C-alpha positions as CSV (number, residue, x, y, z in Angstrom):
1,X,0.0,0.8,0.2
2,X,1.4,3.4,-1.6
3,X,-0.8,5.1,1.1
4,X,0.4,4.8,4.5
5,X,3.9,6.1,4.2
6,X,2.6,9.0,2.1
7,X,-0.3,9.4,4.7
8,X,2.7,9.3,7.1
9,X,4.4,12.3,5.6
10,X,1.7,13.9,5.6
11,X,0.0,14.0,9.3
12,X,3.8,15.7,10.2
13,X,3.4,18.6,8.0
14,X,0.3,19.1,9.4
15,X,1.5,20.4,12.3
16,X,4.5,22.5,10.6
17,X,4.7,26.0,12.1
18,X,5.0,27.0,8.7
19,X,1.3,28.6,6.9
20,X,2.6,27.4,3.1
21,X,3.9,24.0,4.4
22,X,0.8,23.0,6.2
23,X,-1.2,24.8,3.2
24,X,0.4,23.1,0.5
25,X,0.2,19.6,2.6
26,X,-3.9,20.2,3.7
27,X,-3.8,20.0,-0.4
28,X,-2.4,17.1,-1.0
29,X,-4.3,15.7,1.6
30,X,-7.8,15.9,-0.6
31,X,-6.2,15.0,-3.6
32,X,-5.5,11.5,-1.8
33,X,-8.3,11.3,-0.2
34,X,-10.3,11.8,-4.0
35,X,-7.9,9.5,-5.4
36,X,-7.7,7.1,-2.3
37,X,-10.8,7.4,-0.8
38,X,-10.4,3.9,0.9
39,X,-7.2,4.2,2.2
40,X,-9.1,7.7,3.5
41,X,-10.8,6.3,6.6
42,X,-8.2,5.0,8.3
43,X,-6.6,9.1,9.3
44,X,-10.3,10.4,9.4
45,X,-10.6,11.0,12.8
46,X,-7.5,12.1,13.3
47,X,-7.4,14.3,10.5
48,X,-10.1,15.8,11.1
49,X,-9.7,17.3,14.3
50,X,-6.4,18.9,12.6
51,X,-8.7,20.7,10.0
52,X,-10.6,21.9,12.5
53,X,-8.5,23.3,14.6
54,X,-6.7,24.6,11.0
55,X,-10.0,26.5,11.1
56,X,-10.1,28.4,13.5
57,X,-6.3,29.3,13.1
58,X,-7.3,33.0,12.9
59,X,-3.8,34.6,12.0
60,X,-3.9,33.1,8.0
61,X,-6.8,33.0,5.4
62,X,-4.6,30.6,2.9
63,X,-4.2,27.4,5.6
64,X,-7.6,28.2,6.3
65,X,-9.0,28.0,2.6
66,X,-6.8,25.0,2.3
67,X,-8.5,23.4,5.6
68,X,-12.2,23.7,4.2
69,X,-11.2,22.5,1.3
70,X,-9.7,19.5,2.5
71,X,-12.5,18.8,4.7
72,X,-14.6,19.5,2.5
73,X,-12.9,16.2,0.4
74,X,-12.4,13.8,3.0
75,X,-16.0,14.2,3.5
76,X,-17.2,13.6,0.5
77,X,-14.5,10.6,0.0
78,X,-15.3,8.8,3.1
79,X,-19.3,9.1,3.3
80,X,-19.5,11.3,7.1
81,X,-21.6,13.7,5.9
82,X,-22.9,14.0,9.2
83,X,-20.7,12.7,11.4
84,X,-17.8,16.0,12.1
85,X,-21.4,17.5,12.5
86,X,-21.8,15.2,15.5
87,X,-17.8,16.0,16.9
88,X,-18.4,18.9,16.6
89,X,-20.9,20.8,17.2
90,X,-19.7,24.6,17.3
91,X,-18.6,23.2,13.3
92,X,-22.0,24.7,11.9
93,X,-21.9,27.8,14.0
94,X,-18.2,28.5,12.2
95,X,-19.2,27.8,8.6
96,X,-21.9,29.8,8.9
97,X,-19.7,32.7,10.0
98,X,-17.1,32.0,7.8
99,X,-19.2,32.1,4.4
100,X,-22.0,35.5,5.5
């Protein structure tokens, strides 16, 4: 399985202190989710936690946009459309503020 080493490297980069590294890693995770939807489910809970944290980062619009795109791809590929709202109850109100 070629996804495991890729995702392991990306998971480390998602915690990097540099905005560009995190943004690029989020974009790649989104593409991986699109291509290997069955494999991304193993990382779903950890990814969701990181993505939600990144969405709340008020200092970087770039990271927030990448996190939003990544979240869309991860949710779409996993089929867990409602689960994030149960796991993160404030997520819906965040989206309402973010898009208004």
